[in-house]
C-alpha positions, 0 to 999 in steps of 0.5 A, spaced: 500 499 500 505 505 501 508 504 494 502 509 491 503 513 497 507 520 496 511 524 502 513 531 502 519 532 506 519 540 507 526 541 512 533 543 510 537 538 506 543 538 503 546 542 500 546 545 507 550 542 512 548 540 520 544 537 525 536 538 521 539 536 514 542 529 517 535 529 520 532 529 513 536 525 510 536 519 514 527 520 514 527 520 507 532 514 507 527 510 513 521 512 509 524 511 502 525 504 504 518 503 507 516 503 500 513 512 500 515 516 495 519 521 497 520 528 495 523 534 499 522 541 499 528 545 502 530 552 503 534 556 497 536 561 503 536 558 511 539 564 515 541 571 512 548 572 513 547 577 518 544 572 523 549 566 521 554 565 526 558 560 522 563 560 516 559 557 512 551 553 512 553 549 506 555 542 507 563 541 503 563 534 504 566 529 499 562 524 503 554 525 503 549 520 507 544 518 502 545 522 497 538 524 493 538 531 490 534 529 485 529 528 489 530 535 492 527 542 490 530 548 494 525 553 493 524 556 500 527 563 502 526 564 510 525 571 509 521 572 502 513 570 503 513 569 495 517 563 496 513 561 501 506 561 497 511 557 491 513 552 495 505 551 497 503 551 490 509 546 488 507 541 495 499 542 492 501 540 484 505 533 488 498 532 492 502 528 497 498 524 502 502 526 508 507 532 509 513 531 514 515 539 516 522 540 519 521 544 526 527 547 529 527 555 531 521 558 532 525 564 526 522 559 521 515 561 525 512 565 519 514 561 513 512 554 515 506 557 518 504 559 511 505 553 508 502 549 513 496 554 512 496 553 505 497 545 504 492 545 510 486 546 504 487 540 501 483 535 505 487 529 503 493 532 504 496 530 513 501 535 515 505 532 521 511 537 525 517 533 526 519 537 533 526 538 534 525 543 539 519 546 542 522 553 542 530 555 541 536 553 544 537 560 546 530 562 548 527 570 546 521 573 547 517 570 541 519 563 541 512 561 544 507 564 541 511 563 534 511 556 536 503 554 538 501 559 532 505 555 527 503 548 530 496 549 531 495 547 523 499 540 526 495 533 525 500 529 528 507 531 531 514 526 531 518 527 536 525 525 538 524 525 546 520 524 552 522 531 553 520 535 547 514 529 547 511 533 554 512 540 551 507 538 546 502 535 550 502 540 555 499 544 549 496 540 544 492 536 547 489 529 544 493 530 538 496 524 535 504 524 537 509 519 535 515 519 539 522 515 537 529 518 537 534 521 532 537 516 528 544 512 530 549 516 526 554 511 524 555 514 516 562 517 519 565 511 520 568 509 513 572 504 517 579 507 516 581 507 522 582 504 528 584 507 536 591 506 535 591 509 527 586 514 529 591 516 536 598 517 531 593 520 525 592 526 531 599 526 533 596 523 540 600 520 545 597 519 551 593 513 554 587 516 556 583 521 551 576 525 553 572 528 546 568 534 546 565 534 539 560 538 535 558 547 534 560 550 541 555 555 543 554 557 550 549 552 553 553 546 551 558 547 557 564 548 554 568 552 559 565 548 565 569 541 561 576 546 561 576 548 568 574 540 570 579 537 565 585 540 570 582 537 576 582 530 572 590 532 570 590 531 577 589 524 578 590 522 570 596 526 568 597 522 562 589 524 559 589 529 552 583 533 551 580 534 544 575 539 543 572 539 536 567 544 532 566 550 529 565 556 534 559 560 534 562 564 539 569 568 541 573 562 540 578 567 544 573 565 551 576 558 550 582 559 548 584 564 554 581 560 559 586 553 556 591 558 556 590 561 563 589 554 567 597 552 563 593 547 559 595 549 552 599 542 552 594 537 553 588 540 550 587 539 542 583 544 539 580 544 532 575 550 531 573 548 524 567 544 522 569 537 520 567 535 514 563 528 514 570 524 511 574 526 516 570 526 523 571 518 523 579 519 527 576 524 532 571 519 535 576 513 533 581 516 538 577 518 543 575 513 550 569 517 551 564 523 548 563 528 554 557 532 553 557 538 559 550 541 557 547 546 560 541 545 557 538 541 551 533 537 548 537 530 544 543 531 542 545 528 534 553 528 538 550 522 542 547 518 537 554 520 533 558 517 539 553 511 538 555 510 531 563 509 534 560 505 539 563 509 544 561 511 550 558 518 554 559 522 559 552 527 559 548 531 564 541 530 566 538 536 562 533 536 557 532 529 554 539 528 552 539 523 558 534 518 556 539 515 551 544 513 556 543 506 561 547 508 566 554 505 567 552 500 560 552 506 554 555 510 559 555 516 565 548 520 567 551 527 572 545 531 575 549 537 572 556 540 569 558 542 576 566 540 577 565 535 582 560 531 577 565 532 571 570 530 574 567 523 577 563 522 571 570 521 567 574 518 572 568 513 572 568 512 565 576 512 565 576 506 569 572 501 567 573 503 559 577 496 560 572 492 564 566 494 562 563 492 554 562 499 553 562 497 545 557 492 544 553 495 550 551 500 545 550 496 539 545 492 543 541 498 546 541 502 539 538 496 535 531 498 537 532 506 536 531 511 531 526 511 526 525 504 527 517 504 527 516 510 524 512 506 519 507 504 523 505 511 525 505 514 518 500 508 516 496 509 521 495 517 519 494 515 512 488 510 513 
């Protein structure tokens, strides 16, 4: 039956980079495997350059997960209302049974609410919002209004954590919600490295390696980790802190802190966005991935770590800790206080040779991701 059903995804897709484009790629792949005829309406302009803190919005990688450029149409300009109507018109021509709209930031509310409202005029099309963040990480005064106004056009929701599920449920009682998780991002493991060769490639000679990976933003608590690392070295001097990711703040905030604490010879900092094909050695070299977040919803970095089968240390914020089995796939700490970070790192490093974290992660992650999405989609399209 699914072979005759059409689904249109609305959201950032290649050549855009980052978490939302990765979600689109995995969602497209999962639905296509289920037999649905999928197309994507993406953006011709995502963020105006004045609002974008990074170097580029585009993916310059040589390896693209689940490449499907022939099925992507770049139409939406986030600040040009004419393109919102054009996108809705294009979707109507496709006459899909379902439209899944990726929602992660209320800034896009005007565009996405307009598209959803126009699509709703077609009574045969179900409008589903895939909600990554209910409001943005850096909460703004208009976030709640924009979210609630846009979501009133939803027939149903897909969310990727219990934390987001509860936020949606509080404001949209009775609307169907399918709770899933982010996919396990195993697409970056190209099989080119093992731990030894990865460390040789990166020039790391210490016994232990702690990894902080991903965009550097204030809410991620990297400063707390750097301070804790100074303390960790007192009992584990043979340790490297590997910090990898483009900084969306002033990087001097972190380099000054590293210098002030005298950690320059113990920290490797790569302040750049890493192409897909160059991610592997950083995770393969690490003993654990540390996510010392101040806040969060779910985490693509956690799913990348699981893709490489390395344990994670996470703070119990938002929905980040929902997918960590304490003592088996990693450790959960209440917050990113000094003592908690130090103890959490010690717990993982002291058990890395006695706990089979890789086997535990492999077993635990088998049922995660969009495994049961087909059942939900089928129920909506009856």
